[in-house]
Each structure stands twice: as structure tokens, then as C-alpha cells.
C-alpha angles and dihedrals in degrees: 000000000000088000088075092059088092088068088073091067092056122099106247099026090217125030113167091203097050122099112226095205108092093005105074120055095238090047097056125114095253090051089048089051089055088051090051088053089049089055098039106039094065087053092053095047120069105273090188092073123160090228107079093199093059092046092052091048090051092049090050090050092048094049092043089053091047092052093046092050092049089049092051090047090053092048091047091053088053087057090056097051 
């Protein structure tokens, strides 16, 4: 995923003992908060909109937010192990 592009800015690029959450820019709490908004906002707005293009955009935002949150959860599990 593109969200892991921020790993290339780290030195060293890969460290098996490093926790990604809070270290990489796209893995910080503000970024995770944005991912929550991507997931939740389409649920708040009426998804049964007459405009099909808006409904498609909301679906894409919702799924992107879900994917990013799953990614952060998996990275968080790595921090615990």
C-alpha cells in the first residue's frame, strides 16, 4: 500500500524491532484519526443518495478508510509481539 511509502524515509528502512505506529508519518495518531474520518464520514452522510457518483465516492472513501484502519491494526499487533 502507498501508506507504507513513509517507511522509505526511515533510517534504517527496515528494523524488525521498531514499532511503526507513532514512528512513521503516515502511522501517527493524527493520521490514524484521519483514517477514522475516512471510514466514519460516509456512514454519517446518506449513502442512498440520488447521485450515483457521490455514492461511489463515499463507498471508495469508506473502503479506503477501512483498509487503512486494518493496516494500522496489523502494524499495532506487530508492536505487541
